[in-house]
C-alpha positions, 0 to 999 in steps of 0.5 A: 503517497511519499511525501505523508509517509516521510513526513507522517512517520519517516521512519518506517518509510523503508518498510511501508515502500516495500509493501508498494514495492511487493503489491505492485508486482502483484498486479503485475502477476495478474493474481486478482486484486482481491487477493494482491490488496488484501495482503497490502492491507495487510503487510501496511497494518503491520508495519504501521506499528503502533504510529501515527503512520496508522492513518496514514497507510489506511488512507493506502489502503482506501485508494488502492480499493477505490481505485487500484482497478486503473493499474491492475487491469494496466491504463495508469 
């Protein structure tokens, strides 16, 4: 994911990384996957702006929604 952001939308890399850090923290707090994933999506979309970053962050959201249970349950 870091390579995709750095290549596809480097000007947004720092703000997108913050979204990832906040999402990880939300998972650690175990407040529920859905609220964490929803906030992650909001954060990414608001930081993607109207740029080529939008397709990249949509992929990140889809991956988290499909496979986040592995990380959320602590199996990773």
